[in-house]
C-alpha positions as CSV (number, residue, x, y, z in Angstrom):
1,M,-18.4,-70.0,-85.0
2,K,-19.5,-69.8,-81.4
3,P,-21.0,-72.8,-79.6
4,S,-24.4,-71.0,-79.5
5,T,-24.3,-70.6,-83.3
6,F,-23.5,-74.3,-83.6
7,A,-26.4,-75.2,-81.3
8,L,-28.8,-73.1,-83.4
9,T,-27.6,-74.5,-86.7
10,F,-27.6,-78.1,-85.4
11,G,-31.0,-77.6,-83.9
12,I,-32.6,-76.3,-87.1
13,V,-31.1,-79.0,-89.2
14,F,-32.2,-81.9,-86.9
15,L,-35.6,-80.3,-86.2
16,I,-36.3,-80.1,-90.0
17,A,-35.0,-83.7,-90.5
18,G,-37.2,-85.0,-87.7
19,L,-40.2,-83.3,-89.0
20,M,-39.5,-84.5,-92.5
21,G,-39.3,-88.1,-91.1
22,L,-42.9,-87.7,-90.0
23,V,-44.2,-87.0,-93.5
24,P,-44.6,-90.1,-95.6
25,L,-44.0,-88.0,-98.8
26,F,-40.2,-87.8,-97.8
27,L,-39.9,-91.5,-97.1
28,V,-38.8,-94.2,-99.5
29,P,-39.7,-97.8,-98.6
30,P,-36.7,-99.7,-97.3
31,P,-35.0,-102.2,-99.6
32,I,-35.6,-105.9,-99.2
33,D,-32.1,-106.4,-97.8
34,A,-32.5,-103.8,-95.0
35,P,-32.1,-105.0,-91.5
36,P,-35.5,-105.8,-90.0
37,T,-36.9,-103.7,-87.1
38,N,-39.7,-104.5,-84.7
39,F,-41.0,-100.9,-84.7
40,T,-42.1,-100.3,-88.3
41,L,-44.3,-97.2,-87.9
42,L,-43.2,-94.7,-90.5
43,Y,-40.2,-96.9,-91.3
44,G,-38.4,-95.9,-94.5
45,Y,-35.4,-94.0,-95.9
46,L,-35.6,-90.3,-95.5
47,L,-35.0,-88.8,-98.9
48,G,-33.9,-92.3,-100.0
49,L,-30.7,-91.9,-97.9
50,F,-31.1,-92.2,-94.2
51,P,-33.1,-95.0,-92.5
52,V,-35.7,-93.6,-90.0
53,N,-38.8,-94.7,-88.2
54,L,-41.1,-92.8,-85.8
55,L,-38.8,-93.1,-82.8
56,H,-35.8,-92.0,-84.8
57,S,-37.7,-89.0,-86.1
58,L,-38.9,-88.1,-82.6
59,M,-35.3,-88.3,-81.3
60,N,-34.2,-85.9,-84.1
61,I,-37.0,-83.5,-83.1
62,V,-35.9,-83.6,-79.4
63,V,-32.3,-83.1,-80.4
64,G,-33.3,-80.1,-82.6
65,A,-35.5,-78.6,-79.9
66,R,-32.6,-79.0,-77.3
67,G,-30.3,-77.2,-79.8
68,F,-32.7,-74.4,-80.2
69,S,-33.2,-74.2,-76.4
70,A,-29.4,-74.1,-75.9
71,W,-29.1,-71.2,-78.4
72,R,-31.9,-69.3,-76.6
73,G,-30.1,-69.7,-73.2
74,G,-32.2,-72.5,-71.7
75,S,-29.0,-74.4,-71.2
76,S,-25.3,-74.1,-72.0
77,P,-24.5,-74.5,-75.7
78,T,-21.1,-76.0,-74.8
79,R,-22.8,-78.6,-72.6
80,F,-25.3,-79.3,-75.5
81,A,-22.4,-79.8,-77.9
82,R,-20.7,-82.2,-75.5
83,G,-23.9,-84.2,-74.9
84,I,-24.5,-84.5,-78.7
85,A,-20.9,-85.6,-79.3
86,I,-21.3,-88.4,-76.8
87,L,-24.8,-89.4,-77.9
88,F,-24.1,-89.4,-81.6
89,G,-20.7,-91.0,-81.2
90,A,-22.5,-93.9,-79.4
91,L,-25.1,-94.1,-82.1
92,A,-22.4,-94.3,-84.8
93,V,-20.6,-97.1,-82.9
94,M,-23.9,-98.9,-82.4
95,G,-24.6,-98.6,-86.2
96,M,-21.3,-100.3,-87.0
97,L,-22.0,-103.4,-84.8
98,P,-24.1,-106.0,-86.4
99,M,-26.2,-106.8,-83.4
100,L,-27.0,-103.2,-82.5
101,K,-27.5,-101.7,-86.0
102,T,-31.2,-101.5,-85.3
103,A,-30.8,-100.6,-81.6
104,L,-32.2,-104.0,-80.6
105,G,-35.0,-103.8,-83.2
106,I,-36.3,-100.4,-82.1
107,M,-34.6,-97.8,-84.2
108,P,-32.6,-98.1,-87.5
109,L,-29.0,-97.0,-87.1
110,H,-27.4,-98.6,-90.2
111,G,-26.4,-97.4,-93.6
112,N,-25.8,-93.7,-94.1
113,D,-26.9,-93.0,-90.6
114,V,-23.5,-94.3,-89.4
115,W,-21.4,-91.7,-91.1
116,L,-24.0,-88.9,-90.5
117,H,-23.9,-89.6,-86.7
118,G,-20.1,-90.0,-86.8
119,I,-19.6,-86.6,-88.6
120,S,-22.1,-84.9,-86.3
121,A,-20.3,-86.3,-83.3
122,V,-16.9,-85.0,-84.5
123,I,-18.3,-81.5,-85.2
124,A,-20.1,-81.4,-81.9
125,A,-17.0,-82.5,-80.1
126,Y,-15.0,-79.7,-81.7
127,F,-17.5,-77.1,-80.4
128,G,-17.9,-78.8,-77.1
129,W,-14.3,-79.1,-76.1
130,R,-12.3,-76.5,-78.0
131,Q,-10.7,-73.6,-76.2
132,P,-12.1,-70.2,-77.0
133,S,-9.7,-68.0,-79.0
134,A,-8.6,-64.6,-77.6
135,R,-11.3,-62.9,-79.7
136,D,-14.0,-65.1,-78.2
137,R,-12.8,-64.6,-74.7
138,R,-12.9,-60.8,-75.2
139,H,-16.5,-61.0,-76.2
140,I,-17.3,-63.3,-73.3
141,L,-15.8,-61.1,-70.7
142,G,-16.6,-57.8,-72.4
143,D,-14.3,-54.9,-73.0
144,R,-12.7,-53.9,-69.7
145,R,-12.5,-50.3,-70.9
146,Q,-16.3,-50.1,-71.0
147,R,-16.9,-51.4,-67.5
148,M,-17.2,-48.9,-64.7
149,H,-15.4,-49.7,-61.5
150,P,-15.4,-47.4,-58.5
151,I,-12.0,-46.4,-57.4
152,S,-12.3,-45.7,-53.8
153,S,-8.6,-44.7,-53.3
154,E,-8.4,-41.7,-55.5
155,R,-7.1,-38.6,-53.9
156,R,-8.6,-36.3,-56.4
157,F,-12.1,-37.1,-55.1
158,G,-11.0,-36.1,-51.6
159,L,-10.7,-39.5,-50.2
160,A,-8.1,-40.3,-47.6
161,D,-4.7,-42.0,-48.1
162,R,-4.9,-45.7,-48.9
163,R,-3.0,-46.7,-45.7
164,E,-5.8,-45.4,-43.5
165,G,-8.3,-48.0,-44.6
166,F,-11.4,-45.8,-44.9
167,G,-14.6,-47.2,-46.4
168,D,-14.4,-50.6,-48.0
169,M,-10.6,-50.5,-48.4
170,S,-8.3,-52.6,-46.3
171,P,-4.9,-51.4,-45.2
172,A,-2.2,-52.0,-47.7
């Protein structure tokens, strides 16, 4: 899979998750023992699994839109993958720390969000920092046999000897 395909897939998944977080039908009320947050607008568990609130859903929508933009060519898909790896890695680490598991009371990052962000960061890091294979490089550069390059030193077209330096050629 190419980084552009990753950006499209990641963008679609997180855009859908962000939009679902804005619909109360997909939210289950948080349990009593859930860490408290100060920002409780649309706070609940998406599909009963992932704690979200309005800010978390908006972040997912922005990440999804950036992935779609990277796929369309608005930015580099490799740079998008690297940024997502760093962002989601930081969110996974924050979710594991007791003081930061709600991002200072703003956004829930605990529970299943920790492993979701961690796995997303590892996958994004793979696509952000892997070396392209020979097959990928061939498609990036294009087939050399198909590119037309003028050869100004061919005698069969009546051009002078290479040593004389006519045209854009330099002496050998």
